[in-house]
N, C-alpha and C positions, 0 to 999 in steps of 0.2 A: 504494499500499500504506500503511495506517495505521501509526501508531507502534506500536500494540498488536499489530498482525499481525507487524511487524518483531521485536518482542520475543519473541513466541511462536515465530517462525521460527528465531531464533538461540539460544533458551533451550536450555542443555544438557540432554539427556535423562538421566533417572535410570537406573542400570544395572537389569538384570533382578534382582530380589531372590531370595533362597532362600525357598522356599515351605514351610510346615509342613503345610499341608492343601491338598486340591484346591479348597476353597472359597476360600482365600487366592489361589490362582493364578487361579481364575475371576474373582474380584473385580479382580485386576490387569489381566487381559486385557480385561475389560469396559471399562476406562477407558484402555486404551493400544492403539496400532496396532502390530501385529506387523511392519509394513513398516519401522517406525522402528528395529527391532532385528535386521535381517537380518545385520549384521556380528557380532552376539553369538551367533547360532544355529550349532549344529553338526549335521551330518547324522547320523542314527542308522540302524543296521541293523535292519530289521523283518523278522521271520519270522512266517509264518502256518501255522496247523496243517494237517496233511495232510487230505485229504478223509476225514472220519470218517463212514464209511458204516454202521457197526454200532454198537449201543448196548447198555447194560446198565442195569438198574434196581436201585438200592441204596436201602434204606429205612432211615431214622434216626428215633429218637424226637425228639419236638418240641424239647427242650432242646439236643440235639446239632445238629440242623438249624439252630437259631437261632445257635448258636456258629459253625458253618460259614458261615452267611450274614454274620454280623458280621465274621469274619476276611476273608472274600472282599471285602466292602465296604471294609475298611481297605486291601486290597491293589489295589483298583480293578478287581477282576475279578468275574465272576459265580460263584455257588456251584458250578455244574457244572464250570466251568473250573478252580477251585481244587482240587476233588477229583480232577479228571483229573490235574492237575500233581503232586499228592501221590502218586497211584498210579504215575505214570510215574517219579517220583523214587525210589520204594521199589523198583520193578521194576529200575531201573538199579543201585541199591545191591546188591540181591540177585544180579543178574547178575555185578556186579563182584566180589563175595565169592566166588561160585562159581568164577570163573575166576582168582582171585588164588592165587598159589602158597603164600602164607603161611596159607591156610585148610586146607590138605591135611595 
C-alpha cells in the first residue's frame, strides 16, 4: 500500500452535512460513498399509498396549475400527489370538526 493510499484510508470522514436543497444533497452523494456513512444513517418508516383504483379529473387555470407544480417540486412530489395530500388533509379536518363535541 502506498503512502497516499494509507493517508486516504485513515483520513477521518466529514459528517453528513445539513442540506438546504436536493441539488446540494445530490452533489454530496455524487462524491461520497454511502457505505462510509452506515453508522450515521437511521432507519425510516415508509408508507405507501393504498391501491388507488379510481380517479377524478380536476381542471385548473394555467397560473394555478403552475403554482401547484412549483409547490409540488419544492416538496419533492408530483402535482397529483400534492393535490391528493391537500384533499385528504381537508377531508380529515372536516371529519374531525364534524365529530368534535365543541362544534355542536
